C-alpha positions as CSV (number, residue, x, y, z in Angstrom):
1,X,102.3,103.7,121.5
2,X,103.8,103.6,118.0
3,X,101.6,100.7,117.1
4,X,98.5,102.5,118.3
5,X,99.4,105.6,116.2
6,X,99.9,103.4,113.1
7,X,96.5,101.7,113.7
8,X,94.9,105.1,114.0
9,X,96.4,106.2,110.6
10,X,95.2,103.0,108.9
11,X,91.8,103.5,110.5
12,X,91.5,107.1,109.3
13,X,92.5,106.1,105.8
14,X,90.0,103.3,105.7
15,X,87.2,105.5,107.0
16,X,88.1,108.2,104.5
17,X,88.1,105.7,101.7
18,X,84.6,104.5,102.6
19,X,83.3,108.1,102.8
20,X,84.8,108.9,99.4
21,X,83.2,105.8,97.9
22,X,79.8,107.0,99.0
23,X,80.6,110.5,97.8
24,X,81.8,109.2,94.4
25,X,78.5,107.3,93.9
26,X,76.3,110.2,94.9
27,X,78.2,113.1,93.2
28,X,80.0,111.9,90.0
29,X,78.2,110.9,86.8
30,X,79.5,108.0,84.8
31,X,82.3,108.7,82.4
32,X,82.0,106.8,79.0
33,X,84.8,104.3,78.9
34,X,85.2,102.0,75.9
35,X,87.5,99.1,75.4
36,X,90.4,100.0,73.2
37,X,93.3,98.1,71.7
38,X,96.2,96.8,73.8
39,X,98.4,99.3,72.0
40,X,97.1,102.1,74.3
41,X,97.7,100.0,77.5
42,X,101.2,99.0,76.4
43,X,102.1,102.6,75.5
44,X,100.9,103.8,78.9
45,X,103.0,101.1,80.6
46,X,106.1,102.2,78.7
47,X,105.6,105.9,79.5
48,X,105.0,105.3,83.2
49,X,108.3,103.4,83.3
50,X,110.0,106.7,82.4
51,X,111.0,109.1,85.1
52,X,109.0,112.3,84.8
53,X,111.7,115.1,84.5
54,X,112.6,116.7,87.8
55,X,114.3,119.7,86.2
56,X,111.1,121.2,85.0
57,X,111.3,124.8,83.8
58,X,107.7,125.8,84.6
59,X,106.4,128.6,86.7
60,X,106.0,128.1,90.4
61,X,102.5,128.8,91.9
62,X,102.1,129.3,95.7
63,X,98.8,128.2,97.2
64,X,97.9,129.0,100.8
65,X,94.9,127.8,102.8
66,X,94.4,127.5,106.5
67,X,96.1,124.1,106.5
68,X,98.4,124.1,103.5
69,X,101.2,126.0,101.9
70,X,101.8,124.3,98.5
71,X,104.0,125.0,95.6
72,X,102.8,123.8,92.2
73,X,104.9,123.7,89.0
74,X,103.0,124.8,85.9
75,X,105.0,122.2,83.9
76,X,102.6,119.2,84.4
77,X,100.8,120.8,87.3
78,X,102.6,118.7,89.9
79,X,102.7,119.6,93.7
80,X,106.4,119.7,94.4
81,X,106.3,121.1,97.9
82,X,103.8,120.9,100.7
83,X,103.9,122.5,104.2
84,X,101.3,121.4,106.8
85,X,100.7,124.7,108.6
86,X,98.9,123.2,111.6
87,X,101.6,120.7,112.4
88,X,105.1,121.7,113.6
89,X,108.2,120.1,111.9
90,X,109.4,119.1,115.4
91,X,108.0,119.0,118.8
92,X,108.1,122.5,120.2
93,X,108.9,124.1,116.9
94,X,107.1,127.1,115.3
95,X,108.0,125.9,111.8
96,X,105.4,123.8,109.9
97,X,106.0,120.3,108.8
98,X,107.6,120.1,105.3
99,X,106.1,116.9,103.8
100,X,106.4,117.1,100.0
101,X,109.8,118.3,98.9
102,X,111.9,118.8,95.7
103,X,115.3,119.6,97.2
104,X,118.4,118.2,95.6
105,X,119.0,115.7,98.4
106,X,115.4,114.5,98.9
107,X,112.5,114.1,96.5
108,X,108.8,113.6,97.5
109,X,106.2,114.7,95.0
110,X,102.6,114.2,94.1
111,X,102.3,113.9,90.3
112,X,99.4,113.5,87.9
113,X,98.7,113.7,84.3
114,X,97.2,112.3,81.1
115,X,98.6,109.6,78.8
116,X,97.6,109.5,75.1
117,X,98.4,107.0,72.4
118,X,101.4,108.9,71.3
119,X,102.9,110.4,74.4
120,X,102.4,111.4,78.0
121,X,100.5,114.7,78.1
122,X,102.8,116.7,80.4
123,X,102.1,120.2,79.2
124,X,103.3,123.6,80.3
125,X,100.1,125.1,81.7
126,X,99.3,128.8,82.0
127,X,97.5,130.5,85.0
128,X,96.2,133.9,85.9
129,X,98.2,134.3,89.1
130,X,101.4,133.2,90.8
131,X,99.7,133.2,94.2
132,X,96.3,131.9,95.4
133,X,95.1,132.5,98.9
134,X,92.0,131.2,100.8
135,X,90.5,134.4,102.2
136,X,88.8,134.5,105.6
137,X,85.4,134.8,104.0
138,X,86.0,131.8,101.7
139,X,85.4,128.1,102.3
140,X,86.6,127.0,98.9
141,X,89.6,127.9,96.7
142,X,90.0,126.9,93.0
143,X,93.3,127.0,91.2
144,X,92.8,126.4,87.4
145,X,95.7,125.6,85.0
146,X,95.0,125.8,81.3
147,X,96.7,124.3,78.3
148,X,95.7,124.0,74.6
149,X,97.6,121.5,72.4
150,X,98.7,122.1,68.9
151,X,95.9,119.7,67.8
152,X,93.3,122.0,69.4
153,X,92.6,119.9,72.6
154,X,91.9,122.1,75.6
155,X,92.9,120.9,79.0
156,X,91.9,122.6,82.3
157,X,93.5,121.1,85.4
158,X,91.8,122.5,88.5
159,X,92.9,122.1,92.1
160,X,90.1,122.6,94.6
161,X,90.8,123.3,98.2
162,X,88.3,123.5,101.1
163,X,88.8,125.1,104.5
164,X,90.2,122.9,107.2
165,X,90.4,120.0,104.7
166,X,93.6,118.1,103.9
167,X,92.0,116.7,100.7
168,X,92.7,118.3,97.4
169,X,90.2,117.6,94.6
170,X,91.9,117.6,91.2
171,X,89.7,117.7,88.1
172,X,90.6,117.5,84.4
173,X,88.1,119.2,82.0
174,X,89.0,118.1,78.5
175,X,87.5,119.6,75.3
176,X,88.4,117.7,72.2
177,X,88.3,120.4,69.5
178,X,90.7,118.4,67.3
179,X,89.8,116.6,64.1
180,X,90.5,113.2,65.6
181,X,89.1,111.0,68.4
182,X,91.1,111.2,71.6
183,X,92.0,108.3,73.9
184,X,93.4,109.2,77.3
185,X,94.5,107.5,80.5
186,X,94.5,109.4,83.8
187,X,97.3,108.7,86.1
188,X,98.5,109.9,89.6
189,X,101.6,108.9,91.4
190,X,103.7,109.6,94.5
191,X,107.4,109.7,93.9
192,X,109.9,109.6,96.8
193,X,113.6,109.2,97.5
194,X,114.4,105.8,99.0
195,X,117.0,107.2,101.4
196,X,116.4,110.0,103.9
197,X,119.0,112.8,103.7
198,X,121.5,113.5,106.3
199,X,120.2,117.0,106.6
200,X,119.0,117.7,110.2
201,X,116.1,119.7,108.8
202,X,114.5,116.5,107.6
203,X,116.1,113.6,109.3
204,X,115.3,115.0,112.8
205,X,111.7,115.6,112.0
206,X,108.8,113.2,112.2
207,X,110.4,110.9,109.6
208,X,112.8,109.5,112.2
209,X,109.9,108.5,114.5
210,X,108.2,106.1,112.2
211,X,107.7,102.4,112.6
212,X,107.0,102.1,108.8
213,X,108.0,104.3,105.9
214,X,107.0,103.1,102.5
215,X,104.1,102.6,100.1
216,X,100.7,101.0,100.7
217,X,97.5,100.4,98.7
218,X,93.9,99.3,99.0
219,X,91.8,97.4,96.5
220,X,88.3,95.9,96.5
221,X,89.8,92.6,97.8
222,X,92.6,93.9,100.0
223,X,91.6,96.8,102.1
224,X,95.1,97.7,103.3
225,X,98.4,96.3,102.0
226,X,101.9,97.6,102.7
227,X,104.4,97.5,99.8
228,X,107.9,98.5,101.1
229,X,110.6,100.3,99.1
230,X,112.6,97.0,99.2
231,X,109.6,95.2,97.5
232,X,109.3,97.9,94.9
233,X,113.0,97.6,94.0
234,X,112.6,93.8,93.8
235,X,109.3,93.4,92.0
236,X,106.9,96.1,90.7
237,X,103.3,96.1,91.8
238,X,100.6,95.6,89.1
239,X,97.1,95.0,90.3
240,X,93.7,96.1,89.1
241,X,90.7,97.3,91.1
242,X,87.5,99.2,90.5
243,X,87.9,101.1,93.8
244,X,90.8,101.8,96.2
245,X,93.7,104.0,96.8
246,X,97.5,104.2,96.7
247,X,99.7,105.9,99.4
248,X,103.1,106.8,100.8
249,X,103.1,106.4,104.6
250,X,105.2,107.4,107.6
251,X,104.3,107.4,111.2
252,X,102.4,110.7,111.5
253,X,101.6,111.6,107.9
254,X,100.4,110.2,104.6
255,X,99.9,111.1,101.0
256,X,97.3,109.2,99.1
257,X,95.6,109.2,95.6
258,X,91.9,108.2,95.4
259,X,91.0,107.8,91.7
260,X,87.3,108.6,90.9
261,X,87.1,107.3,87.4
262,X,84.7,104.4,86.8
263,X,85.9,101.1,85.6
264,X,89.1,99.4,86.7
265,X,92.2,101.3,87.8
266,X,95.7,99.7,87.7
267,X,97.8,100.2,90.8
268,X,101.5,100.1,90.0
269,X,105.0,100.8,91.4
270,X,108.1,101.8,89.6
271,X,111.8,101.6,90.6
272,X,113.2,104.7,88.9
273,X,116.8,103.4,89.1
274,X,118.0,106.7,90.7
275,X,117.3,105.8,94.3
276,X,113.8,107.0,93.8
277,X,110.6,104.9,93.7
278,X,107.0,105.6,92.9
279,X,103.6,104.2,93.5
280,X,100.6,105.2,91.4
281,X,97.4,104.5,89.6
282,X,96.3,104.7,86.0
283,X,92.7,104.5,84.7
284,X,91.3,102.5,81.9
285,X,91.6,104.3,78.5
286,X,88.9,106.9,78.1
287,X,87.5,107.6,74.6
288,X,86.5,111.2,73.7
289,X,85.0,111.8,70.3
290,X,86.0,114.9,68.4
291,X,83.8,117.8,69.5
292,X,83.1,116.2,72.8
293,X,84.0,117.0,76.4
294,X,85.0,114.9,79.3
295,X,85.7,115.4,83.1
296,X,88.1,113.2,85.1
297,X,88.6,113.5,88.8
298,X,90.9,112.2,91.5
299,X,91.4,113.1,95.2
300,X,94.7,113.7,96.8
301,X,95.2,113.5,100.6
302,X,98.2,115.3,102.1
303,X,98.1,115.3,105.9
304,X,98.0,113.4,109.1
C-alpha cells in the first residue's frame, strides 16, 4: 500500500510537470537572457552557500484560500508556514496538516529571491494589508509585495492563488530605473531540518508514515531522481536542465519548485551545517538594461 501511494505521488508530479511544460510554452513570452561573465555565476554560487537568515524581522502576512492558510514574511517574501485546510494533521483530527513550519525545533520553508552581481536581493517588502482572503465570489487572489532599492530598481513580487489549486504562481516584475544595467539570477529553494522533532504535534502526523522523506528532482534527461538528506550532506547536487523541477517529498505531501525562465536552470543542494539542508534552482543570469522591465515566474506546489 505504501509503495502504491509513493507511485501515485510520483505520477501526479510527473503529470503536473508535463502540463506545466505545455502551459509555459503557450502562455509565457521569451525573456531576454544574455551570456554574462563567470563572475556572476561564481557570485551566485557563493551567496547560495550562505544560510538565508531565519531570524528575519519582517511583517507577517496571512493568506487564506479554500485550501491554504499561509504565513509569508515580508523580509524576502518567503512562505514560512503552510497549513493544508482540506487535509487533517492526523486521521480523525479536525486540525489541518501543518506542512511548512518555522518553529524553533523544526524548519521547513519555501524561499525565493533574486541574486545580483553584488549581493542576494533579500529585501524588506511592503504590502497594503496584513491579511488576504479568497472571497466566495473570487476564483483568484493576488498578493503583491513591493520594494524599491536605493539605486531605483523597483521589484514587485506577487503571489497568485486560484480556487481549489495547490499551485502558487510567483512572479517578479522588475523595473530598472537605475543608471546602470542590471544582471539578476532568480532562485527558489526548499529548506528543511534533517531530523524530525520529538514533539508529538509533528512526529505523530503524516511524517511518521512515510517510506521516503527527502529531496528529489527532475531534469530533461532524468524525469525523477531521489536525492536523500544523507546524499546532500555527503555531496551537493549540481546539474543543469532547461526544464524540470526540484522537490521535498514525504509519503502524502510534497513541495516543489517549477522554474519558468527560459534557458538552463541549475539544480543544487546545500548542506547548511546546522542540521538543515536545502534543494533549489537558480536561473541563468538575466540582463536588464537601464530603463527596461522584466518579468520572471516560477510555480510552487504545496500539497498532496
